[in-house]
TORROKE-671819 format. One record per atom (N, C-alpha, C): residue in one letter; x, y negated, z negated. Coordinates in steps of 0.001 Angstrom, whole numbers, plus 500000, padded with zeros to 6 digits. Atoms other than C-alpha are relative to their C-alpha. Layout:
N
aXYZ
...
//
This chain:
460
m500913501420500036
m500080499922499959
m500679498860500193
s499119501173499981
s501480496746500977
s499579498820498542
t500219500831501169
t501655493997498245
t500039498720500242
p500116501437500126
p500801490468498982
p500134499426498949
s499704500644501172
s501975488133496607
s498867499304498932
t501237500454501044
t499488486934493639
t500139498230500058
a500298501274500403
a498117483372493806
a499893499622498559
l499852500398501292
l498736481500490519
l499773498230499996
s500303501811499778
s497483477635489795
s501368499477499558
q498526500363500190
q500596475769489647
q499830498527499047
s500363501190500634
s498850473120487491
s500812500338498537
s499540500197501566
s499300473229483520
s500553501208499358
r499798498730500454
r500577476902483522
r501288499931500248
r498989499581499411
r503855478043483451
r500437500771501076
e499882499004498608
e505462479718486643
e500171501341499226
g499723498404500697
g504980483303485978
g499051500552499410
e501028499477500856
e502084483351483763
e498515499320500735
i501288500460499850
i498558483071483932
i499210500462498528
r500265499554500917
r496236483041481203
r498298499859499841
d500768499900500159
d492515483846480664
d499854499089498240
e500818500648501199
e489953482450478003
e500252500604498461
s499159499577501027
s491643484913475580
s501000499488499446
a498982500411499846
a494465483199475940
a501236501005499272
a498949498721499826
a496227486521476367
a500865499511501139
t499304500482498722
t499452485889478672
t500536501344500826
i499852498933498941
i499628488208481809
i501195499488501041
p498932500809498948
p502595488061483807
p500016500065501103
r500376499737498871
r502763487622487345
r500943500731500359
p499411498925499421
p503839490394489489
p501303499217501154
d499055500761499252
d506875489938491660
d499445499643501662
l500318500615498872
l506552487992495050
l500620500860500917
v499470498953498542
v507085490130498445
v500877498714500559
v499148501076499160
v510177488399500108
v499588499925501289
g500340500318498665
g509557486620502735
g498452499616500529
r501707499368500018
r505679486562502232
r499774498714498984
a500822500810500736
a504028483195500964
a499015500067498942
p501134499476500702
p501798483183498198
p498922499326500711
p501159500633499432
p498237482971498862
p499715498417499461
y500500501452500416
y496139479724498715
y499825500016499066
d500839500242501167
d495385478409495453
d499516498959499868
d500826501325499923
d493284475459494818
d499750499442498546
g500234500280501270
g493300475561490705
g498979500740499396
r501341499634500659
r489641476799490709
r499631501683500384
v500231498441499808
v489937480400492745
v501496500401499973
n498824499223500307
n492747482420492065
n500087501442500274
v500122498775499439
v493595485534493706
v500990500973498501
i499685499312500946
i494674488335490637
i500342501432500092
s499725498450499719
s496001491849490673
s499374500810499061
r500609498872501320
r494773494988488548
r500616499920498897
d499379500356501303
d497453494576486377
d499763498671499305
q500143501268500983
q496783491295485477
q498784500000499276
l501223499953500429
l493339492312484912
l499702500638498435
r500087499413501228
r494343494295482076
r499709499515498402
n499762501049501355
n494944491769479446
n498405498927500070
c501083501274499817
c491692489801480630
c498808500322499063
r501392499864500779
r488943489543478292
r498648499964500904
h501199500438499043
h486553488434480761
h499611501325500574
w500146498818499215
w487097491862482912
w499268500874498984
q500956499043500983
q485931493957480014
q498777500053500133
h501473500060500079
h482589492708480405
h499673499797501365
a500420500168498802
a482375492182484091
a499302500808500231
f500750499224499323
f479323493715485885
f499269500707498968
a500378498878501182
a478029494849482565
a498652499936500176
s501403499611500109
s474421494332483696
s499509500877501204
q499817499308498883
q475123496398486972
q499968501639499759
h499714498745500225
h474899500525486828
h501391500169500476
k498831499653499396
k478209500364488630
k500942499044499149
d499122500603500739
d480382498156485911
d501171499863500497
r498222500299499600
r484287497122486103
r500421501116499705
r499512498283499707
r484803501016485426
r499739500322501327
y500212499391498848
y483582501835488684
y500904499446501011
y498895500488499502
y485798499631490289
y501416500091499946
e498790499765500430
e488854500616488804
e500214501670500303
i499759498269499338
i487679504698489759
i500276499716501472
v499972500047498559
v487381503395493321
v501516499523500252
e498732500305499759
e490676501642493415
e500843501221499952
d499221499220500377
d492354504486491742
d500105501769500927
t500422498504499176
t490743507563493943
t499750499821501332
i500625499721498712
i489713506560497239
i501079498859500992
h499241501036498973
h491355504343500249
h501274499713499619
p498547500251500234
p495027504279499285
p500251499057501255
e499444501028498855
e495427502402502313
e499824498326499804
f500469501090499784
f493434499327501395
f500984499254499020
d498966500838501004
d495143496509499344
d498647499246499064
y501131500296500559
y492671495931496249
y500597498801499084
w499780501106500647
w492605492366494694
w498529499295499205
y501346500687500555
y490375490325492624
y500131498363500217
f500051501359500341
f489342486579492821
f499524499774498581
a500525500281501165
a489241485003489469
a499699498511500169
i500943501313499886
i486964481973489516
i500072499258498606
r499462500544501329
r487975479536486798
r499218498409499687
d500510501359500219
d486450476343484880
d500995499729498802
p499105499924500699
p488085474484482698
p500328500553498439
e499562499378501205
e487810476646479506
e500579501443500029
g499833498459499613
g488833479804481737
g499558500409500565
i500416498666498864
i487964482902483722
i498480499483499780
q501587500097499900
q484377482051484724
q499263501039500452
a500502499173498866
a483737485071487043
a501225501004500501
i498651499245499103
i486046487954488632
i499038500554501064
q500832499578499027
q485224488920492127
q500989500666500814
p498857499473499326
p486809491794493498
p500029500049501717
f500027499974498408
f487750492058497455
f501170500989500246
f499112499031499723
f490024494307499292
f500484499563501532
i499626499704498721
i492122494461502324
i500292500956501178
l500165498572499535
l491876496810505105
l500098499365501696
d500321500291498493
d492048497037509219
d498618500304500215
q501488499715499680
q488246496879510244
q499605500425501359
d500419499731498908
d487008498716513127
d498754498746500746
i501370500999499617
i484549495953514597
i498874500883500670
l500905499163499026
l482730498582516974
l499263501048498967
a500543499142500399
a481997500526514238
a498350500500499584
g501503499783500138
g478026500062513920
g499122499574501451
v500784500327498909
v477446499437517697
v499536501232500627
n500662498804499145
n475743501645520174
n501062501224500475
p499132499003499396
p477251505070520735
p500370500006501351
y499532500090498899
y477295504682524230
y501477498822500192
f498640500921500002
f479810501592523802
f501359500221499360
r498746499628500334
r481940503089521446
r500819501228500671
r499340499155498662
r482631505879523979
r500839499177500900
f499350500917498829
f483635502902526631
f501057499660499063
a498554500469500612
a486060501685523595
a500808500906499454
k499579498276500540
k487261505221522741
k500691499909501184
a498976499536499200
a488463505288526160
a501055498650500651
i499187500870499791
i490111501722526320
i500935499876498818
r499095499781501004
r491708502399522810
r501168501329500292
l499000499208499774
l493563505165524588
l501519499180500858
q498650500939499519
q495853502303526462
q500135499076498958
w499911501097500801
w495193499822523733
w499640500545498484
p500333499186501492
p495086501548520007
p498972498962499247
r500395500993501504
r494352498223518071
r498869499103500923
f501222500480499545
f491428497394520512
f498679499673499042
m501336500174501116
m488528495763518289
m500260500201498612
f499749499834501568
f490354496404515086
f500643498363499568
m499736501518500360
m490843493122512829
m500459500217498435
k499664499792501688
k492833492759509221
k498993499358499820
t501213500214500534
t489836492037507192
t500222499942498518
m500255500151501770
m489143490430503434
m498422500252500139
m501130499837500711
m486382492220502180
m499294499963498768
v499920500290501704
v484726491116499148
v498769500558499592
g501241499120500830
g482613493228496982
g500665501763500022
c500022498769500605
c482711497262496371
c500346500955501185
a499831499068498973
a484732499713498752
a499101501198500063
a500574499032500275
a482326502483497724
a498412499835499476
g501155500747500621
g478717500829497290
g499688498606500296
e500355501481499980
e476889497867497093
e500923498956499334
a499426500427501190
a478241494781495691
a499133498875499370
h500622500813500857
h477459492391493159
h500880498706499446
l499143501001500589
l478140488832491876
l500311500087498511
d499769499801501476
d479719488916488182
d498931499466499148
e501137500667500581
e477553487765485346
e499720498888499962
g500238501921500036
g475964484518484636
g498466499826500537
d501286500541499771
d472499482782485019
d499994499716501248
g499817500541498905
g471655481686488232
g500668498617500369
s498931501343499832
s473281478231488089
s501130500484500098
t498671499655500306
t476512479768486857
t500501500537501024
r499802499276498683
r476131482276489912
r500265499368501038
a500213500735498626
a475289479644492341
a501511499167499860
a498477501088500577
a478433477284491044
a501336501066500356
i499137499263499766
i480868480371491125
i499934500312501616
a500040499642498738
a479413481295494632
a500451498672500910
r499256500837499572
r480270477693495721
r501502499832500128
s498591499884500220
s483677477745494429
s500555501086501066
l499571498976499491
l484194480993496166
l499974499621501455
a500381500341498537
a482743479849499511
a501008498941500144
g499156501036499691
g484809476735499661
g501334500148500183
a498634499809499798
a488067478356499191
a500666501254500867
i499680498440499456
i487850481907500836
i500665499947501237
v499521499681498739
v489010481021504297
v501285499673499949
k498867500608500425
k492310479484502895
k500557501198499490
h499543498839500257
h492746482683501199
h500286500958500970
a499824499082498761
a492176485004504209
a501235499706500480
r498735499982499285
r494392483314506090
r501600500179499544
a498520499447500629
a497189483590503553
a500329501331499869
f499772498442499900
f496718487339503520
f500190500426501248
g499952499423498762
g496862487260507120
g498694500508500651
a501722499288499422
a492882488212507624
a499708498997500838
r500810501054499400
r491419486973510140
r498288499940500022
l501458500254500358
l487884488226509341
l499815500243498501
i500261500538501383
i486128487462506269
i498476500549500052
v501426499396500132
v483104489877505257
v499604500146498582
l500767499849501568
l480800489803501814
l499374501289500378
k500047498743499714
k480154493392502108
k498705500221499094
e500879499503500745
e476684494616501248
e499513499490498616
f500201500961501159
f475298491947498746
f498299500305500582
p501398500010499935
p471616492894497742
p499036498623500814
d500771501201499634
d468830490546499128
d499840498999499009
q500323500858500843
q468187489293495770
q501324498818499797
y499058501107499790
y471471486989496301
y500053499096501202
r500023500908498593
r470477485315499613
r499962498533499778
d499995500996500472
d469457482056497904
d501506499427499359
v499005500277500593
v472508481947495755
v501398499902500986
l498754500202499072
l475029482885498706
l499379499375501152
s500746500740499030
s473074480574500925
s501456498989500338
c498813500473499907
c476281478576500496
c500950500201501021
f498974499597499199
f478620480537502604
f499361500063501465
l500375500401498597
l475920479967505610
l500424498841500205
r499534501315499563
r476832476286505259
r501263499946500575
c498635499694499829
c480280477379505473
c500635500509501151
g499510499292498798
g480328478942508654
g499598501463500397
f500420498605500153
f479202482419507645
f498925500583500780
t501143499476499319
t476651484605509491
t499690501200499294
r500563499071500896
r474247486610507443
r499424501075501062
i500549498903499303
i473450490373509174
i499849500955499046
p500180498904501124
p472024493258507541
p500695501215500529
s499028498666499887
s473818496330506609
s499046501222499966
m501274499046500107
m472200499610506620
m499662500065498552
p500618499952501500
p469590499465503645
p500213501085499325
l500713499191500890
l469195501212500509
l498720500353500241
t501691499645500255
t465968502949499548
t499586499792498429
r501125499684501597
r463402502617496410
r499218500458500329
l500950499290499932
l460956504538495700
l499209499726498541
n500539500065501493
n458419503710492491
n499518501469499579
i500457498624501005
i458071506863490196
i499462499865498798
a500937500361501326
a455885505294487728
a499046500890499685
y501561498790500681
y453621508588487136
y500325500883499336
a499814498839501598
a452975510975484405
a500708500940500842
s499251498857499422
s454536513739486982
s500289500286501447
f499672499635498329
f455938514600490531
f498559500483500222
d501464499617499205
d452455516201491192
d499313499037500360
d501026500825500142
d450676512891489975
d500577499004501303
y499610500712498729
y453261511196492515
y499623500403501472
m500235499675498505
m452504513413495326
m498499499736500567
q501391500474499849
q448746512998494939
q499584498568500173
s500274501894499872
s448705509120494386
s500837499472501076
a499324500749499248
a451497508322496700
a499960500486501717
l500057498926498643
l451452510975499616
l498786500046500678
n501206499530499339
n449019511579502287
n499953501360499949
s500273498274499923
s447444514876502848
s501091500956500449
a499076499455498846
a449912515908505443
a501316500176499476
t498686499875500470
t452985515114503845
t499846501159498672
r500206499595501726
r451518516753500149
r499809501934500703
r500310498463499703
r450704520200502321
r501084500402500371
k498649499705499857
k454081520302503822
k501053500095498964
l499329500184501055
l455974519686500847
l499752501453499264
r500370498725500770
r453776522474498782
r500565501124500740
k499797498839499490
k454280524899501461
k501724500401499925
k498472499958500584
k458371524457501119
k500170500386498865
f499388499915501982
f458616524319497245
f499418501667500057
k499977498627500297
k456848527660497368
k500774501292500759
a498858499359499095
a458811528930500125
a501069500424499490
t498464499743500849
t461736528535498230
t499932500630498789
e499966499544501411
e460843529338495068
e499387501884500091
l500391498363499794
l459694533141496380
l501168500830500289
v498508499483499602
v463271533540497403
v500989500401498938
e499154499319501211
e465324536015495477
e501493500216500361
p500433500519501264
p467227535351493541
p499781498689500124
p500623501439500307
p465708532160492202
p501340499137499888
i499049501446500152
i467517528629492456
i499999499851498312
e500282500209501205
e468473527479488979
e500822498657500030
l499631501437500611
l469301523810487837
l500917499848498883
s499380500496501145
s471798522574485457
s500478498870500053
v499888501567499803
v472515518874484627
v501268499956499039
i498726499805500790
i476296518261483305
i500164498252500224
r499110501401499930
r478378514984482617
r501197500027500736
d498403500146499670
d481866516260483842
d499660500923500957
i499766499455498544
i482310517791487377
i501130500953499769
t498560499658499701
t485572518608486881
t500687501504499909
p499539498348500125
p485671522555485812
p499587500472501350
i499993499061498680
i483832523280489035
i500013498917501017
i499840500992499223
i484876520449491076
i500502500645501862
n499960499523498578
n486093522957493886
n499335500919500624
e500943499116499145
e483002524891494353
e498844498857500185
v500956500776499295
v480969521600495074
v500825499175500778
y499105500760498967
y483545519477496750
y499902500330501470
p500119499886498808
p483221521229500109
p498266500087500177
l501653499984499812
l479227521058499692
l499803498265500833
y499822501279499603
y479939517242499795
y500394499597501392
l499330500342498606
l482182517303503125
l499109500712500863
q500717499339498932
q479465519539504754
q499007498860500122
v500955501145499383
v477169516335504554
v500481498881500338
y499208501297499826
y479860513889504807
y499948500431501622
e499699499974498717
e480768515407508429
e499072500146500712
r501543499601499083
r477212516092509662
r499411498327500379
s500026501380499841
s476689512229509211
s500334499260501745
k499625500712498558
k476574510015512655
k500772498780499564
l498939500871500582
l477911507208510506
l500792500207498519
h499241499748501214
h480816507388508274
h500181498873499486
f499666501340500766
f481344504984505223
f501322500742499448
e498925499646500888
e483723505948502493
e500170501290500183
k499541499096500143
k485328509008502416
k500613500342498293
l499621499882501118
l485174510355498806
l500878501193499218
t499139498712499922
t488218512709496926
t499194500510498729
k500392499355501369
k487968515110494182
k500424499222498941
e499523500640501337
e489601513071491620
e498867498647499953
y501285501077500083
y486560510088492526
y498884500730499078
f500854499508500578
f484280512585491465
f500300500358498507
c499568499681501215
c485965513811488471
c500186498944498923
r500080500952501148
r486632510427486970
r498887499317499753
l501406500804499952
l483139509241487555
l499753500431498648
g500390499437501061
g482453511750485001
g500658499840498550
t499360500443501116
t485067511156482459
t499789498806499652
t499636501612500689
t485271507487482450
t498282499770499935
m501319500478499848
m481226506896483142
m499029500971499335
a500882498766500371
a479622509834481138
a498725499269499056
d501217500253500936
d477022507428479262
d499290499613501133
k500986500140498544
k475750506654483206
k499696501079500889
v499690498929498975
v476773509692485326
v499159501162499676
r500229498494500253
r474906512726485612
r500140500753501492
f499954499172498663
f475797515863488126
f498840501144499660
f500984498853499604
f472982518071489302
f500661501021500726
v499737498955499400
v473970521398490185
v499166500924499877
w501400498649499854
w471580524055491808
w500983501138500525
r499587498721499790
r472920527726491807
r499025500889500691
r500598498890499651
r471561530849493465
r500870501069500091
d499274498716500363
d473188534037492200
d501455499315499806
a498841500464500609
a475697532236490493
a501061498974501398
k499240500711498884
k477013530219493655
k499290498847500365
v500459501136499647
v476539526809494181
v499403499526501131
v500440500250498684
v473931525776497013
v500115498582500212
a500308501473499665
a473597522072496176
a500422499101498700
f499823500599501187
f474735519482494094
f499603498219500012
g500316501299499630
g473897515716493257
g500673499246498914
v499036501021500588
v475648512539492154
v499290499064499348
c501446500754500593
c473017510460490136
c500816499032498852
m499526500827501022
m473604507146487845
m498560499640499321
v501010500489500505
v471112506193485382
v500179498405499087
h499863501131500420
h470753502673484416
h498876499307499771
g501043500193500426
g468060501026482667
g498570500931500568
d501144499134499430
d464723502003484391
d500148500804501616
t499832499702498285
t466222503289487703
t500979501343499977
m499336498982499670
m467669506515488856
m501125499656501047
f498848500370498863
f470564505913491425
f500699501307500642
a499533498263499537
a471040509212493589
a501109499261500694
e498735500156499499
e474539508406494732
e500273500639501234
y499300498984498770
y475850511401496721
y499469501186499813
l500465498831499838
l474520514591497844
l500559501010500606
g499097498893499710
g476432518041498488
g498766501204500365
l501193498951499699
l474404520751500345
l500673501078500959
d499268498648499081
d475508524477501737
d499119500061500873
y500541499832499031
y474317524345505135
y499733501400500537
s500208498691499622
s474436528098505551
s498486500445499561
v501406499900500688
v471132527952503289
v499220498957500195
a500537500722500197
a470347524755503236
a498395499563500732
l501110500350499347
l467814524455505943
l498372501366499728
q501110498872499998
q466140528071505272
q499250499567498236
l500788500580501574
l465659526846501269
l499576498863499778
h500631500963500153
h464438523705502206
h500580498648498613
l499217500144501064
l467278522397500085
l499555498243499841
y500534501383500252
y466845518632500851
y498554499652499182
h501326500578500316
h463231518096499788
h499775500513498623
y499914499065500934
y463872520871496743
y500518499033499132
v499121500940500589
v466732518485495283
v499388498885499835
f501039501296500424
f464524515364495647
f499484500321499005
r500885499591501103
r461769517129493758
r500642500140498597
d499375499798501572
d463989518281490790
d500545498718499640
l499107501493500272
l465780514686490681
l498856499164499485
v501661500809500714
v462103512929490513
v499672500558498628
r500658499207501425
r460982515482487898
r500555499384498831
w499099500427500847
w464110514801486112
w499967498254499108
a499680501301500299
a464033511053486155
a498434499748499349
i501447500327500617
i460116510708485570
i500364500670498145
a499487499670501300
a461072512863482449
a500532499435499072
n498927500675501482
n463783510753480619
n499567498513500440
g500295501168500571
g461792507457481157
g500019499187501417
c499568500689498375
c462854506366485089
c498505499511500404
t501629500608499004
t459951504308487028
t500617499740501302
w499313500463498993
w462379503521489659
w500832500957500447
f499332499226499321
f464278505953492250
f500655499423501200
q499383500231498904
q467074504539494240
q500739500852500605
s499121499079499289
s468742506317497228
s501058499098500948
s499107500597499163
s471790505276499400
s499377500343501384
g500317500292498683
g471624504351502889
g499964501294501021
l500256499031498757
l470956506664506301
l499211501097499322
n500970498681500274
n468779509933506494
n498733499251499742
y501236500701500164
y465907507626506863
y498473500308500062
d501233499230499554
d463180509722508323
d499236500913498536
p500661499290500963
p462364512217505327
p499714498703498917
k500721500944500933
k462155508682503131
k498884499627500298
l501300500588499419
l459808507318505148
l498735500751499709
h501293499178500029
h457407510033504847
h499933500225498087
l500171500039501850
l457932509990500740
l499926498753499138
r500865501593500369
r457048506301500641
r501084499494499499
h498544500973500434
h460623504828499849
h499329498740500690
r500018501627499385
r460759501008500559
r501567499910500063
l498700500466500066
l463829499646502064
l500648498990499144
k499334501587500621
k466214497454500062
k501112499706500840
p498881500145498669
p467935495400502279
p501279499306499236
v498772500785500587
v471746494476501497
v500697499434501113
d499135500778499016
d473621491936503551
d501318500014500473
l498788500079499684
l476737491500505275
l500024498155500367
y500037501690499592
y477865487699505460
y501628500077500668
v498589499858499393
v480810487230508176
v500276498812500636
r499320501192499499
r483032484710509302
r501370500044500464
h498881499851499724
h486064484402511381
h500873498896499673
t499185501611500506
t489097482117510074
t500326499019501313
s499941501237499184
s489275480267513428
s498731499502500426
a501307500698500042
a486413477838513585
a499429500238501808
l500488499732498424
l486329478446517796
l499466501365500300
i500307498266499691
i486079482238517531
i498870500342499008
n500865499563500761
n483767482153514811
n498631499272500758
m501190500407499137
m481323480076517125
m499316501375501112
f500078498689499435
f481566482813519360
f499166501413499284
m500616498885500574
m480759485431516843
m498745499883499237
r501437500063500824
r477937483954515458
r498971500448501376
v500716499272498378
v476396484883519302
v499943501326499390
a499384498632499420
a477729488194519276
a499554501094498702
l500269499302501252
l477148489421515579
l498592500775500066
p501257499235499588
p473309490009515929
p499962501506501218
l500004498997499158
l474192492386518695
l500429501249499372
l498949498854500756
l476759494323516615
l499710500620498918
e500488499566501239
e474776494829513486
e499441501084500059
p500347498881499752
p474197498144512776
p498407500587499924
t501399499592500164
t470480498495511874
t499214500205501257
r500505500002498298
r469438497652515401
r499770501142500837
h499616498674499266
h470246500953516895
h499208501412499410
d500528498958500573
d468147503113514263
d498584499915499882
v501449500183499511
v464600503579515253
v499050500069498867
t500948499730501059
t463250505057512198
t499876499025499132
l500410501133501159
l463701501868510048
l499047499364500377
k501208501128499259
k461535499833512526
k498704500266499583
k501167499822500354
k459068501971511030
k499247500107498543
f500524500300501565
f459152501047507492
f499089498800499913
p500779501398500231
p456630498592506416
p500757498964499800
n499259501482500424
n459052495911505077
n501333499882500683
y498909500081499164
y461451496273507837
y500285498876500349
f499672501363499447
f461500492543508910
f500603499254498359
d499363500671500921
d462861491796505257
d501348500436500110
l498543499891499279
l466165493314506625
l500569498690500225
w499990501256499290
w466317489648508133
w499798499193499038
g500450500633501250
g464491487789505699
g499969498717500071
s499928501353500123
s464902484321504666
s500780499511499247
d499345500691501108
d467116482059502619
d499654498424499921
s500436501389499803
s466826478419501635
s501329499332500755
g498752500732499409
g470483477895503331
g500180500678501679
a499978499485499068
a469668479568506612
a498591499777500693
g501250500715499240
g467495478321509550
g499194501054500660
t500776498597499587
t465282481633509557
t498609499517500726
s500699500551499581
s462701481275512093
s498485499922499227
r501049499885500416
r459149480831511153
r499354501326500251
n500405498911499166
n458038483477513605
n500389501045499214
s499882498864500515
s460083485945511950
s499672499928498255
a500124500124501475
a459211484939508121
a498204500559500361
a501418499536499865
a455394485534509735
a499997501336500135
r500386498864499555
r455911488559510865
r500150501066498882
s499928499061501285
s457351489797507878
s498892499865498646
n501217499936500860
n454028488603505823
n499072500983500421
s501361499164499395
s451930490392508293
s500410501400499715
m499451498713500470
m453957493669507438
m499644500151498715
a500617499684501273
a453471493070503956
a498575500489499702
n501180499539500200
n450022492709504383
n499043501353500374
t500402498744499418
t449771495904506526
t500318500605498703
d499448499221500832
d451892497757503782
d499004500035498691
i501323500076500838
i449039496623501275
i498989500991500519
r501027499310499595
r446435497933503250
r500270501679500102
k499660498453499897
k448103501296503964
k500423500599498449
g499592498992500959
g448799501983500396
g501467499938499564
w498738499715500294
w452515501501500453
w500339499134498625
g499563500888501480
g452753498561497676
g498457500007499054
a501401499889500756
a449237499574495764
a500397500543498916
t499767499676501178
t449528500280492320
t498954501114499585
h500403498809500128
h448807503569491615
h499292500620498405
n500254499657500894
n448572503753488100
n500603498912498870
k499368501035500587
k449194501272485179
k501388500043499227
r498334500131500346
r452736502249484425
r500630498943501018
s498991500878498544
s453555501008488078
s499519498506500199
e500636501385499912
e451478497754487342
e501139498756499940
h499160500994500272
h454435495344486639
h501284500293500458
h498783500019499626
h457272496732488588
h500046499701501416
g500175500267498760
g458188495106491787
g501397500794500492
a498738499370499217
a460815496671494225
a501271499169499847
//
């Protein structure tokens, strides 16, 4: 991993030191010979993981999220060693106000485009390997959606404005030509609208999904939320699986380390069958997840005749179960209807343990559509460091964004929320009107209807 030097404020601090609000002194790492320090405006600094160890603020960063600061440390330690992981420290006169992780990578700009064009690009890359690759500063998490650090709305808005004003010069200092705020949920659109005013373009990434499970049982969910055809198909699949001998048995554990060699090949089977590839996780990632975040992480393991046939990685936070990753043995998965069988068991466990929401990661949208999931939009904010090139990118980006090629997404009732609106963007009235129209259709079809008293006050 390359190590671009760390930016430190040159104001009242002694050279080679950086202090947070706890007054702990953090030594500055050695600079890379021949490379100038990244830009520093005194308000937004770049610091390393080593410098965070004595930072009081970091110990509580992202505490309100299911992926708190421990998750970022796990990701940095266990996956993508080719990435350079760094952290923005946003300061006020009293000390560090927020920490925002980012990483530097070589980004394939064509990763989300039409498959036919990717084949064309592959032919070009035989002669020009670096065609449409670009050194990129990616703000957020390398494995999952991003969030802003803790704070109320006004605090987060001030943090976002500071970062938006400094980030281009920081990126140039790292030699990055492209800046991407990676997969920020749509709840941040107003706060992050300052980036749009600084030349960024917002486009949708592949959305997550959420399902209301505020029901008395899984059977209650099926009866209240699903149509008769879907209920009939599910019951037929469940019955067929339950008649198979030997039966499938479920266990729920917090540490996957003892059986990682049994479950990891199942994760790889799912990963390799996917049309779009995101981060490829490692054995170490799964093991660290259980040992470091045992308060939130649960591993679900399904065995048949002592052999693992499926496993799921979930996190529980507040009233939500987050289904993160799935592994299936495809030699029996289709025969045993394991996808739906696993889904049923996860929802049953979640309801029994007081969860009212079930959140799933992106992709595989067709079964989620029929199970009445709703899309949870996540956004990319993109800018080129060259103002001239950025003008052309703002025209091209809507054509490159990944959701436009997934026909199933367009069947979801809140599909137009992927583009949505915010106070800083010139979103068309027509788009907003179409979104409202879809929402009204949603209510009429029962997608957003309240099915029982428990679900009355829970918004997606």
